[in-house]
HTML snippet that shows the backbone in 3Dmol.js (N, CA, C, O; Angstrom):
<script src="https://3Dmol.org/build/3Dmol-min.js"></script>
<div id="view" style="width:600px;height:400px;position:relative"></div>
<script>
const pdb = `
ATOM      1  N   MET A   1      -7.622  40.561 105.439  1.00  0.00           N
ATOM      2  CA  MET A   1      -7.672  40.818 104.003  1.00  0.00           C
ATOM      3  C   MET A   1      -6.443  40.252 103.308  1.00  0.00           C
ATOM      4  O   MET A   1      -6.374  40.246 102.079  1.00  0.00           O
ATOM      5  N   ASP A   2      -5.486  39.784 104.068  1.00  0.00           N
ATOM      6  CA  ASP A   2      -4.224  39.322 103.484  1.00  0.00           C
ATOM      7  C   ASP A   2      -4.353  37.942 102.874  1.00  0.00           C
ATOM      8  O   ASP A   2      -4.106  36.945 103.553  1.00  0.00           O
ATOM      9  N   GLY A   3      -4.731  37.862 101.620  1.00  0.00           N
ATOM     10  CA  GLY A   3      -4.718  36.594 100.879  1.00  0.00           C
ATOM     11  C   GLY A   3      -5.458  35.474 101.571  1.00  0.00           C
ATOM     12  O   GLY A   3      -5.066  34.315 101.439  1.00  0.00           O
ATOM     13  N   SER A   4      -6.520  35.781 102.310  1.00  0.00           N
ATOM     14  CA  SER A   4      -7.284  34.701 102.937  1.00  0.00           C
ATOM     15  C   SER A   4      -8.051  33.931 101.870  1.00  0.00           C
ATOM     16  O   SER A   4      -8.219  32.715 101.968  1.00  0.00           O
ATOM     17  N   ALA A   5      -8.521  34.662 100.832  1.00  0.00           N
ATOM     18  CA  ALA A   5      -9.237  34.017  99.724  1.00  0.00           C
ATOM     19  C   ALA A   5      -8.914  34.755  98.427  1.00  0.00           C
ATOM     20  O   ALA A   5      -9.739  35.518  97.924  1.00  0.00           O
ATOM     21  N   PRO A   6      -7.731  34.530  97.891  1.00  0.00           N
ATOM     22  CA  PRO A   6      -7.317  35.231  96.670  1.00  0.00           C
ATOM     23  C   PRO A   6      -8.239  34.946  95.494  1.00  0.00           C
ATOM     24  O   PRO A   6      -8.508  35.833  94.683  1.00  0.00           O
ATOM     25  N   GLU A   7      -8.726  33.706  95.399  1.00  0.00           N
ATOM     26  CA  GLU A   7      -9.616  33.346  94.291  1.00  0.00           C
ATOM     27  C   GLU A   7     -10.897  34.183  94.360  1.00  0.00           C
ATOM     28  O   GLU A   7     -11.388  34.679  93.346  1.00  0.00           O
ATOM     29  N   LYS A   8     -11.416  34.325  95.563  1.00  0.00           N
ATOM     30  CA  LYS A   8     -12.661  35.086  95.731  1.00  0.00           C
ATOM     31  C   LYS A   8     -12.431  36.546  95.337  1.00  0.00           C
ATOM     32  O   LYS A   8     -13.259  37.150  94.655  1.00  0.00           O
ATOM     33  N   THR A   9     -11.302  37.106  95.773  1.00  0.00           N
ATOM     34  CA  THR A   9     -11.007  38.502  95.450  1.00  0.00           C
ATOM     35  C   THR A   9     -10.888  38.683  93.947  1.00  0.00           C
ATOM     36  O   THR A   9     -11.419  39.641  93.387  1.00  0.00           O
ATOM     37  N   GLN A  10     -10.189  37.759  93.295  1.00  0.00           N
ATOM     38  CA  GLN A  10     -10.015  37.859  91.838  1.00  0.00           C
ATOM     39  C   GLN A  10     -11.384  37.781  91.157  1.00  0.00           C
ATOM     40  O   GLN A  10     -11.671  38.530  90.223  1.00  0.00           O
ATOM     41  N   PHE A  11     -12.214  36.868  91.641  1.00  0.00           N
ATOM     42  CA  PHE A  11     -13.553  36.709  91.063  1.00  0.00           C
ATOM     43  C   PHE A  11     -14.353  37.994  91.234  1.00  0.00           C
ATOM     44  O   PHE A  11     -15.049  38.429  90.316  1.00  0.00           O
ATOM     45  N   GLN A  12     -14.249  38.600  92.419  1.00  0.00           N
ATOM     46  CA  GLN A  12     -14.970  39.848  92.684  1.00  0.00           C
ATOM     47  C   GLN A  12     -14.464  40.947  91.766  1.00  0.00           C
ATOM     48  O   GLN A  12     -15.258  41.747  91.272  1.00  0.00           O
ATOM     49  N   ASP A  13     -13.147  41.004  91.526  1.00  0.00           N
ATOM     50  CA  ASP A  13     -12.587  42.021  90.634  1.00  0.00           C
ATOM     51  C   ASP A  13     -13.135  41.839  89.227  1.00  0.00           C
ATOM     52  O   ASP A  13     -13.506  42.812  88.572  1.00  0.00           O
ATOM     53  N   ILE A  14     -13.186  40.590  88.761  1.00  0.00           N
ATOM     54  CA  ILE A  14     -13.699  40.316  87.414  1.00  0.00           C
ATOM     55  C   ILE A  14     -15.167  40.732  87.341  1.00  0.00           C
ATOM     56  O   ILE A  14     -15.586  41.368  86.374  1.00  0.00           O
ATOM     57  N   MET A  15     -15.945  40.377  88.358  1.00  0.00           N
ATOM     58  CA  MET A  15     -17.365  40.725  88.358  1.00  0.00           C
ATOM     59  C   MET A  15     -17.531  42.246  88.362  1.00  0.00           C
ATOM     60  O   MET A  15     -18.374  42.786  87.645  1.00  0.00           O
ATOM     61  N   THR A  16     -16.718  42.936  89.180  1.00  0.00           N
ATOM     62  CA  THR A  16     -16.812  44.398  89.262  1.00  0.00           C
ATOM     63  C   THR A  16     -16.489  45.022  87.919  1.00  0.00           C
ATOM     64  O   THR A  16     -17.169  45.951  87.483  1.00  0.00           O
ATOM     65  N   GLU A  17     -15.452  44.516  87.256  1.00  0.00           N
ATOM     66  CA  GLU A  17     -15.056  45.079  85.952  1.00  0.00           C
ATOM     67  C   GLU A  17     -16.193  44.908  84.944  1.00  0.00           C
ATOM     68  O   GLU A  17     -16.540  45.852  84.235  1.00  0.00           O
ATOM     69  N   SER A  18     -16.768  43.716  84.880  1.00  0.00           N
ATOM     70  CA  SER A  18     -17.841  43.463  83.905  1.00  0.00           C
ATOM     71  C   SER A  18     -19.060  44.322  84.231  1.00  0.00           C
ATOM     72  O   SER A  18     -19.715  44.842  83.328  1.00  0.00           O
ATOM     73  N   VAL A  19     -19.362  44.471  85.510  1.00  0.00           N
ATOM     74  CA  VAL A  19     -20.519  45.285  85.904  1.00  0.00           C
ATOM     75  C   VAL A  19     -20.282  46.745  85.526  1.00  0.00           C
ATOM     76  O   VAL A  19     -21.182  47.412  85.016  1.00  0.00           O
ATOM     77  N   LEU A  20     -19.062  47.242  85.778  1.00  0.00           N
ATOM     78  CA  LEU A  20     -18.758  48.630  85.436  1.00  0.00           C
ATOM     79  C   LEU A  20     -18.876  48.843  83.936  1.00  0.00           C
ATOM     80  O   LEU A  20     -19.378  49.875  83.490  1.00  0.00           O
ATOM     81  N   LYS A  21     -18.412  47.867  83.154  1.00  0.00           N
ATOM     82  CA  LYS A  21     -18.512  47.993  81.698  1.00  0.00           C
ATOM     83  C   LYS A  21     -19.974  48.045  81.277  1.00  0.00           C
ATOM     84  O   LYS A  21     -20.343  48.832  80.405  1.00  0.00           O
ATOM     85  N   GLU A  22     -20.805  47.212  81.891  1.00  0.00           N
ATOM     86  CA  GLU A  22     -22.233  47.214  81.549  1.00  0.00           C
ATOM     87  C   GLU A  22     -22.860  48.556  81.912  1.00  0.00           C
ATOM     88  O   GLU A  22     -23.649  49.110  81.146  1.00  0.00           O
ATOM     89  N   ILE A  23     -22.500  49.078  83.092  1.00  0.00           N
ATOM     90  CA  ILE A  23     -23.048  50.367  83.530  1.00  0.00           C
ATOM     91  C   ILE A  23     -22.620  51.461  82.561  1.00  0.00           C
ATOM     92  O   ILE A  23     -23.425  52.316  82.192  1.00  0.00           O
ATOM     93  N   GLN A  24     -21.348  51.435  82.145  1.00  0.00           N
ATOM     94  CA  GLN A  24     -20.863  52.444  81.197  1.00  0.00           C
ATOM     95  C   GLN A  24     -21.647  52.361  79.891  1.00  0.00           C
ATOM     96  O   GLN A  24     -22.017  53.388  79.321  1.00  0.00           O
ATOM     97  N   ASP A  25     -21.902  51.142  79.416  1.00  0.00           N
ATOM     98  CA  ASP A  25     -22.671  50.973  78.173  1.00  0.00           C
ATOM     99  C   ASP A  25     -24.075  51.559  78.345  1.00  0.00           C
ATOM    100  O   ASP A  25     -24.579  52.245  77.456  1.00  0.00           O
ATOM    101  N   ILE A  26     -24.699  51.286  79.489  1.00  0.00           N
ATOM    102  CA  ILE A  26     -26.056  51.788  79.739  1.00  0.00           C
ATOM    103  C   ILE A  26     -26.032  53.319  79.785  1.00  0.00           C
ATOM    104  O   ILE A  26     -26.904  53.974  79.215  1.00  0.00           O
ATOM    105  N   ILE A  27     -25.025  53.885  80.468  1.00  0.00           N
ATOM    106  CA  ILE A  27     -24.924  55.344  80.573  1.00  0.00           C
ATOM    107  C   ILE A  27     -24.781  55.943  79.184  1.00  0.00           C
ATOM    108  O   ILE A  27     -25.418  56.950  78.873  1.00  0.00           O
ATOM    109  N   GLU A  28     -23.947  55.331  78.341  1.00  0.00           N
ATOM    110  CA  GLU A  28     -23.755  55.850  76.987  1.00  0.00           C
ATOM    111  C   GLU A  28     -25.081  55.834  76.230  1.00  0.00           C
ATOM    112  O   GLU A  28     -25.408  56.792  75.530  1.00  0.00           O
ATOM    113  N   VAL A  29     -25.844  54.754  76.368  1.00  0.00           N
ATOM    114  CA  VAL A  29     -27.142  54.653  75.680  1.00  0.00           C
ATOM    115  C   VAL A  29     -28.091  55.724  76.208  1.00  0.00           C
ATOM    116  O   VAL A  29     -28.772  56.395  75.433  1.00  0.00           O
ATOM    117  N   VAL A  30     -28.134  55.881  77.528  1.00  0.00           N
ATOM    118  CA  VAL A  30     -29.043  56.869  78.127  1.00  0.00           C
ATOM    119  C   VAL A  30     -28.660  58.269  77.666  1.00  0.00           C
ATOM    120  O   VAL A  30     -29.524  59.063  77.294  1.00  0.00           O
ATOM    121  N   GLU A  31     -27.356  58.572  77.692  1.00  0.00           N
ATOM    122  CA  GLU A  31     -26.910  59.895  77.258  1.00  0.00           C
ATOM    123  C   GLU A  31     -27.261  60.100  75.790  1.00  0.00           C
ATOM    124  O   GLU A  31     -27.630  61.203  75.387  1.00  0.00           O
ATOM    125  N   GLY A  32     -27.147  59.047  74.992  1.00  0.00           N
ATOM    126  CA  GLY A  32     -27.491  59.151  73.575  1.00  0.00           C
ATOM    127  C   GLY A  32     -28.955  59.511  73.401  1.00  0.00           C
ATOM    128  O   GLY A  32     -29.307  60.284  72.509  1.00  0.00           O
ATOM    129  N   TYR A  33     -29.817  58.950  74.257  1.00  0.00           N
ATOM    130  CA  TYR A  33     -31.249  59.254  74.149  1.00  0.00           C
ATOM    131  C   TYR A  33     -31.524  60.683  74.611  1.00  0.00           C
ATOM    132  O   TYR A  33     -32.370  61.376  74.045  1.00  0.00           O
ATOM    133  N   GLU A  34     -30.799  61.119  75.648  1.00  0.00           N
ATOM    134  CA  GLU A  34     -31.045  62.454  76.201  1.00  0.00           C
ATOM    135  C   GLU A  34     -30.618  63.536  75.215  1.00  0.00           C
ATOM    136  O   GLU A  34     -31.278  64.570  75.109  1.00  0.00           O
ATOM    137  N   VAL A  35     -29.531  63.312  74.501  1.00  0.00           N
ATOM    138  CA  VAL A  35     -29.010  64.348  73.600  1.00  0.00           C
ATOM    139  C   VAL A  35     -29.931  64.557  72.405  1.00  0.00           C
ATOM    140  O   VAL A  35     -29.648  65.390  71.545  1.00  0.00           O
TER     141      VAL A  35
END
`;
const viewer = $3Dmol.createViewer("view");
viewer.addModel(pdb, "pdb");
viewer.setStyle({}, {cartoon: {color: "spectrum"}});
viewer.zoomTo();
viewer.render();
</script>
């Protein structure tokens, strides 16, 4: 895991962040419908 592919790790972090943001947006919409 020691810097074998730093670019790949950074890319994965960016993808994870964007995915989490999308999930949070979806959760907010779903909660809005439930309330």
